[in-house]
C-alpha positions in Angstrom: 0.1 0.2 0.3 3.1 2.3 0.7 4.3 3.5 -2.1 7.8 6.0 -1.3 9.2 8.6 -3.8 11.7 10.5 -3.7 12.3 14.0 -5.2 15.6 16.2 -4.3 14.8 17.4 -1.1 11.2 15.9 -0.6 10.3 12.4 0.4 6.6 11.2 -0.3 4.7 8.1 0.7 1.2 6.8 0.1 -0.8 5.5 3.2 -3.8 5.2 4.6 -5.1 7.7 6.9 -6.5 6.5 10.0 -7.4 10.3 11.6 -6.1 13.2 13.9 -6.7 13.4 17.3 -6.1 16.1 20.5 -4.2 14.7 22.6 -3.1 15.8 26.1 0.9 15.4 26.5 3.6 15.9 23.7 5.5 12.4 23.7 5.3 8.9 24.3 3.6 5.4 23.3 0.8 5.5 26.1 -0.5 8.4 23.4 -0.3 7.1 20.9 -2.2 4.1 21.6 -4.7 5.8 23.5 -5.0 8.0 20.0 -5.5 4.3 18.5 -8.5 3.6 20.8 -10.4 6.8 20.5 -10.1 6.6 16.8 -12.2 3.2 17.2 -14.8 4.6 18.8 -17.4 5.8 16.9 -18.4 9.6 17.5 -20.9 11.8 15.3 -19.7 14.9 16.6 -16.0 14.7 15.9 -15.6 15.8 12.6 -12.1 15.0 12.0 -13.1 11.0 12.5 -15.4 11.4 9.5 -12.4 11.5 6.9 -10.5 8.8 8.3 -9.1 5.7 6.4 -8.8 7.3 3.2 -5.4 7.0 1.1 -3.4 10.1 1.7 -0.1 11.0 0.2 2.6 12.3 3.3 5.4 14.7 1.8 8.1 14.8 4.0 10.7 17.8 3.7 13.1 19.5 6.1 10.6 21.9 6.5 7.4 19.7 7.9 5.0 17.4 6.7 2.2 17.8 4.5 -0.8 15.3 3.9 -2.6 15.3 1.1 -5.4 13.8 -0.1 -5.1 11.1 -2.1 -7.3 11.7 -5.4 -7.9 15.8 -5.0 -4.2 16.4 -4.1 -6.0 19.0 -0.8 -4.0 19.6 1.4 -5.3 18.0 4.9 -2.5 19.0 7.0 0.9 20.7 7.7 3.0 20.0 10.3 6.2 22.0 10.8 8.9 19.7 11.8 9.7 22.0 14.4 6.4 21.3 16.2 6.8 17.1 15.7 7.7 15.9 19.3 7.3 12.1 18.9 6.7 9.6 16.1 6.4 5.9 16.7 5.0 2.6 15.7 2.3 1.2 17.7 3.5 -1.4 20.0 -0.2 -3.1 19.9 -0.3 -2.9 15.5 2.9 -2.7 13.8 1.0 -1.5 10.8 -0.3 1.6 12.4 2.8 4.4 13.3 2.2 8.5 14.4 3.1 11.1 15.3 2.7 13.8 17.5 2.8 17.5 16.3 1.6 20.9 18.5 -0.5 22.8 17.1 1.5 25.9 15.0 -1.1 28.7 16.6 -1.7 27.2 20.0 -0.6 25.2 23.0 -2.8 22.0 21.8 -1.0 18.9 20.5 -2.6 16.5 17.8 -1.6 12.6 17.4 -1.8 11.5 13.3 -2.3 8.1 13.1 -2.2 6.3 9.8 -1.6 2.5 8.7 1.1 1.1 5.9 0.9 -2.7 5.3 4.7 -3.0 5.0 6.9 0.0 5.7 5.4 1.6 9.1 8.9 1.2 11.0 11.0 2.6 7.9 8.4 5.4 7.7 8.7 5.9 11.1 12.7 6.0 10.8 12.7 8.1 8.0 10.6 10.9 10.1 12.6 10.6 12.9 15.7 11.0 10.9 14.0 14.0 8.6 13.4 15.6 12.2 17.1 15.1 13.2 18.2 16.6 10.0 16.5 19.5 10.2 17.4 20.1 13.7 21.0 19.9 12.6 20.3 22.1 10.1 21.4 19.8 7.4 21.7 20.7 3.7 19.6 18.4 0.5 22.2 16.3 0.8 21.1 14.5 4.1 17.9 14.7 2.3 18.9 12.4 -0.1 20.7 10.3 2.6 17.6 9.6 3.7 15.2 8.9 0.5 18.3 6.6 -1.0 17.9 4.6 2.7 14.2 3.9 2.5 14.4 3.3 -1.2 16.9 0.7 -0.4 14.7 -0.7 1.8 11.2 -0.8 -0.4 13.6 -2.7 -2.7 15.0 -5.5 0.0 10.9 -5.9 0.5 10.0 -6.3 -3.4 13.1 -8.5 -4.1 11.6 -11.1 -0.8 7.7 -10.5 -2.8 9.4 -11.3 -6.2 11.7 -14.8 -5.0 8.0 -15.7 -3.1 5.9 -14.8 -6.1 8.4 -17.2 -8.5 8.4 -19.8 -6.0 4.0 -19.8 -6.3 4.7 -19.5 -10.5 6.9 -22.0 -9.9 4.7 -24.9 -7.7 1.6 -23.8 -10.5 4.3 -25.1 -13.4 4.5 -28.6 -11.9 0.8 -28.6 -10.9 0.2 -27.8 -14.8 2.4 -30.3 -16.3 1.8 -33.1 -13.7 -2.7 -32.7 -15.6 -1.5 -33.2 -18.6 
């Protein structure tokens, strides 16, 4: 489900957006777990849950994280990296990851949760590395290194998948020759 794309100084990936929840603290795995539980509970009064579980593009750059709706490319949220305080994969659900960011105009914190079938730990690592790189004021070279690492991981995953498919195909060919 995740497609990672590198463009000079940006990294982009497609994931399923689970939702955004206001949280009380800026960091901690428990905050992510609580936010995930709150998203599971139906709440007809919370309009931010209405758009959840849709495919989104996340654009990661040295300046921040932009979340765009997949089909319309409408900007849903933008989070300057200076406001991001925490990012991790959920212990209870290894395909789910999220980050906490402070609202730019207030003292409120929001947790953004996403699902990625294969790349959640890599995406968290890339977000964390970009955050650290932005703090150190690295140039574009640092961003390219992050993109290369993400693409290497995706390549390994695709090679493994290709190997499994070849085995299945070889197994089907043996079955077909036995029927003749």
